[in-house]
C-alpha positions as CSV (number, residue, x, y, z in Angstrom):
1,M,108.7,-27.3,143.8
2,I,106.3,-28.5,146.2
3,D,107.3,-29.1,149.7
4,P,106.3,-32.6,150.6
5,S,103.4,-32.8,153.7
6,G,103.2,-35.2,156.0
7,P,105.0,-38.2,157.7
8,R,107.3,-40.0,155.9
9,G,106.6,-44.0,156.7
10,T,108.4,-47.3,155.8
11,P,108.6,-48.9,152.4
12,P,106.0,-51.2,151.5
13,T,106.9,-54.3,150.4
14,G,109.2,-54.8,147.3
15,V,109.6,-51.0,147.2
16,P,114.0,-50.7,148.4
17,R,114.7,-47.2,150.2
18,P,117.5,-45.5,148.0
19,H,121.0,-45.4,149.7
20,G,124.5,-44.1,148.9
21,D,124.6,-42.7,145.3
22,V,122.2,-44.9,144.3
23,P,119.4,-42.8,142.5
24,A,115.4,-42.7,143.6
25,S,113.4,-44.2,141.3
26,T,110.9,-41.5,139.8
27,L,107.2,-41.9,139.0
28,L,105.3,-39.4,136.5
29,F,101.5,-39.1,136.9
30,L,100.0,-37.3,133.8
31,F,96.5,-36.4,134.0
32,A,94.3,-34.3,132.4
33,H,92.3,-32.0,135.3
34,P,93.0,-31.0,138.8
35,D,91.3,-33.6,141.1
36,D,92.3,-36.4,138.6
37,E,95.5,-36.8,140.7
38,S,93.3,-37.1,144.0
39,F,90.8,-39.8,142.7
40,S,93.5,-41.7,141.0
41,G,97.2,-42.1,142.4
42,A,97.8,-40.0,145.7
43,G,97.8,-43.2,147.8
44,T,100.5,-44.8,145.5
45,A,102.4,-41.7,145.2
46,M,102.4,-41.3,149.2
47,A,103.3,-44.7,149.5
48,C,106.1,-44.8,147.4
49,A,107.4,-41.3,148.6
50,A,107.5,-42.9,151.7
51,A,109.8,-45.7,150.4
52,G,112.3,-42.9,149.1
53,A,111.0,-42.8,145.6
54,R,110.4,-39.2,143.5
55,T,107.2,-38.3,142.9
56,V,106.0,-35.8,139.8
57,L,102.5,-34.9,138.7
58,V,102.0,-33.3,135.5
59,T,98.4,-31.8,134.9
60,A,97.6,-30.6,130.9
61,T,94.6,-28.6,132.1
62,L,93.0,-26.4,134.8
63,G,89.4,-27.9,134.0
64,D,88.2,-24.3,133.5
65,R,84.8,-25.3,132.1
66,G,84.0,-27.4,135.0
67,K,81.6,-26.8,137.8
68,T,82.1,-23.9,140.4
69,G,80.5,-25.3,143.8
70,D,77.5,-25.4,145.2
71,P,76.9,-22.8,146.4
72,P,79.6,-21.0,143.7
73,L,82.8,-20.8,145.2
74,C,83.8,-18.3,142.4
75,G,82.6,-16.9,139.0
76,P,83.2,-18.9,135.8
77,G,85.7,-16.6,134.7
78,E,88.0,-16.9,138.3
79,L,87.2,-21.0,137.9
80,A,90.9,-21.8,136.3
81,A,92.8,-19.8,138.9
82,C,90.5,-21.1,142.1
83,R,91.0,-24.7,140.3
84,E,94.6,-24.2,140.4
85,R,95.3,-23.0,144.3
86,E,93.0,-26.3,144.9
87,L,95.3,-28.5,142.6
88,R,98.8,-27.0,144.2
89,D,97.0,-27.5,147.3
90,A,96.2,-31.2,146.8
91,A,99.3,-31.7,145.7
92,A,101.4,-30.3,148.5
93,I,99.0,-32.5,150.7
94,I,99.9,-35.6,148.6
95,G,103.9,-34.8,148.6
96,F,104.5,-34.8,144.6
97,E,107.9,-33.0,144.8
98,E,107.2,-31.1,141.3
99,L,104.0,-29.9,139.8
100,H,103.8,-28.6,136.4
101,V,100.5,-27.6,134.5
102,L,100.3,-27.6,131.0
103,G,97.6,-24.8,130.9
104,Y,95.2,-26.3,127.9
105,R,91.8,-25.6,127.5
106,D,89.4,-27.9,129.2
107,Q,87.4,-30.2,127.2
108,Q,89.7,-29.4,124.4
109,L,92.6,-31.2,125.4
110,A,92.2,-33.9,122.3
111,A,93.0,-30.5,120.2
112,A,96.1,-29.5,121.3
113,P,98.9,-29.5,118.9
114,P,100.4,-32.9,118.8
115,D,104.3,-31.3,118.1
116,E,103.4,-29.1,120.8
117,I,102.7,-31.7,123.5
118,R,104.8,-34.1,122.7
119,R,107.9,-31.9,122.7
120,T,106.5,-30.6,126.3
121,L,106.0,-34.3,127.5
122,V,109.4,-35.8,125.8
123,S,111.2,-32.9,127.9
124,H,109.8,-33.7,131.4
125,I,110.0,-37.7,130.7
126,R,113.8,-37.1,129.1
127,R,114.8,-34.6,132.2
128,L,113.2,-36.6,134.7
129,R,114.0,-39.9,134.0
130,P,111.1,-41.5,135.3
131,A,111.1,-45.7,135.8
132,V,107.2,-45.9,135.9
133,V,104.4,-43.5,134.0
134,L,101.1,-43.4,135.2
135,T,97.5,-42.4,133.3
136,F,94.5,-42.9,132.3
137,D,93.8,-45.7,130.1
138,P,92.8,-45.5,126.1
139,N,89.4,-45.3,127.4
140,G,89.7,-42.6,129.5
141,F,88.5,-44.3,132.6
142,N,84.9,-42.9,132.0
143,V,85.6,-41.6,128.2
144,H,86.4,-38.1,128.9
145,P,87.9,-36.8,126.0
146,D,90.3,-35.0,127.8
147,H,91.2,-38.2,129.6
148,V,91.3,-40.1,126.4
149,A,93.5,-37.7,125.3
150,I,96.2,-37.4,128.3
151,S,96.4,-41.0,127.7
152,R,97.2,-41.0,123.8
153,F,99.6,-38.1,124.4
154,A,101.5,-40.0,127.3
155,S,101.9,-43.2,125.0
156,D,103.1,-41.1,122.1
157,A,105.6,-39.1,124.2
158,I,106.9,-42.0,126.0
159,A,107.7,-43.6,122.8
160,A,109.6,-40.6,121.5
161,A,111.6,-39.9,124.5
162,A,113.1,-43.5,123.8
163,D,114.0,-42.7,120.5
164,P,116.9,-40.8,119.8
165,R,115.5,-39.4,116.6
166,W,113.0,-37.7,118.4
167,L,113.9,-34.1,119.4
168,S,117.7,-34.2,119.9
169,E,117.5,-31.0,121.9
170,T,115.4,-32.0,124.7
171,G,118.1,-34.5,126.3
172,S,119.5,-37.8,126.2
173,P,116.7,-41.0,125.2
174,H,115.0,-42.5,127.9
175,A,113.1,-45.8,128.0
176,V,110.2,-46.1,130.5
177,A,110.3,-49.3,132.2
178,R,106.6,-49.5,133.0
179,L,103.4,-47.9,131.9
180,L,100.2,-48.1,134.3
181,W,96.9,-46.9,133.6
182,T,93.7,-46.8,135.7
183,P,91.9,-50.0,136.2
184,I,88.3,-50.5,134.5
185,L,86.8,-50.4,138.0
186,P,86.6,-47.1,139.6
187,P,87.5,-47.5,143.3
188,W,84.5,-46.8,144.7
189,D,83.0,-50.0,142.7
190,A,86.1,-51.8,143.7
191,A,85.8,-51.6,147.1
192,A,82.6,-53.5,147.3
193,I,84.3,-56.7,145.7
194,D,85.4,-59.0,148.2
195,R,88.2,-60.4,145.8
196,I,89.4,-57.5,143.8
197,A,92.9,-59.4,143.6
198,D,90.6,-61.8,141.1
199,Q,89.4,-58.7,138.8
200,P,90.9,-58.3,135.3
201,S,93.1,-55.2,135.4
202,A,94.0,-55.4,138.9
203,D,97.5,-55.8,138.2
204,F,98.6,-54.0,141.2
205,V,96.9,-53.7,144.2
206,V,98.8,-51.3,146.7
207,D,97.5,-51.2,150.2
208,V,97.4,-47.2,151.0
209,S,95.4,-47.7,154.0
210,R,98.0,-45.6,156.3
211,W,97.6,-42.5,153.9
212,R,93.7,-42.5,154.1
213,D,93.4,-39.4,155.8
214,R,95.7,-37.5,153.3
215,R,93.9,-39.0,150.4
216,A,90.8,-37.3,152.0
217,A,92.4,-34.2,152.9
218,A,93.4,-34.2,149.2
219,L,90.1,-34.8,147.9
220,R,88.4,-32.1,150.0
221,A,91.1,-29.2,148.7
222,H,89.2,-29.5,145.4
223,R,86.3,-27.5,146.9
224,T,84.8,-26.6,143.6
225,Q,84.6,-30.2,142.7
226,H,82.8,-31.4,145.9
227,L,79.6,-32.4,144.4
228,S,81.5,-35.3,142.6
229,I,84.1,-36.1,144.9
230,D,81.1,-36.1,147.8
231,R,78.9,-38.5,145.5
232,C,82.0,-40.7,144.5
233,F,83.5,-41.0,147.9
234,F,82.4,-39.0,150.8
235,S,78.2,-40.2,151.0
236,R,79.4,-43.7,150.6
237,P,79.1,-45.7,153.7
238,D,82.6,-47.6,152.6
239,L,84.5,-44.8,152.4
240,D,87.4,-46.5,154.7
241,R,87.8,-49.4,152.3
242,I,87.6,-47.1,149.6
243,L,90.7,-45.3,150.9
244,A,92.2,-48.3,151.5
245,F,93.8,-49.5,148.1
246,E,94.5,-48.5,144.8
247,T,94.4,-50.6,141.8
248,W,96.6,-50.3,138.4
249,R,96.8,-51.7,135.0
250,Q,99.9,-52.7,133.4
251,A,100.2,-51.5,129.8
252,W,103.9,-52.8,129.4
253,G,106.6,-53.4,131.6
254,P,108.5,-56.5,132.7
255,P,106.1,-59.6,132.8
256,L,104.6,-60.0,136.1
257,R,105.6,-62.7,138.1
258,R,101.9,-63.2,139.7
259,R,98.9,-61.0,139.7
260,P,98.3,-58.5,141.2
261,Q,101.5,-57.5,142.6
262,P,101.9,-54.8,145.8
263,D,103.7,-52.1,144.6
264,V,104.3,-50.6,141.3
265,L,108.2,-50.5,141.2
266,V,108.5,-54.5,141.8
267,D,111.5,-55.8,139.2
268,L,112.5,-52.3,138.0
């Protein structure tokens, strides 16, 4: 269990604060590598947690074949342990209530045994009973094979979790109400567009400007990955705008009365 950090805020428009015996809505973030959660989703997690929702992160690999920094912060053989520490630091900054690391090999996630990873993800879904699952789009955002793989495994597990014929020993069936994908435009490109609401795939545009500093701190926690993080975020003159909002594409869920919507729990 990871202790949430940072101040709680008021709920964003349309996200009710739970009260009495009404259970909090849960958002489950399924990503491939440490730092994926800070590139995509940190602000949404913070905004929804501030409104009383529960947020949980599942990370499939430890990015053990990634970069070690320049200058190197560790040797190649130490990278997995180093990146796990970075992930835990970032998850604590963001305030995820739980973090689960699956331990698959970096750049080999597509080769994970389907029955094994399905069982793991179905178990998490049935235990947590999330209203919303958030992951990469089917093209993996940037066609990274691990991103594509976790998107595929997420859809497979969501379908199986709702069907009582699958893996009955993992708990009672649960139907996820909404699956969200990362959008077509990365945040550093979306920030340059005057009317992001007019862009296809921007089905949700979440104002996360109150959490800019924590988003930046979560990104900086991934010290070994500073080259790509600096290139995509900190070297850009419009950093404040990049960190001010997050967009999501609805894969399925209740029909949206208008697009974009301001929060990911609307109509749930």
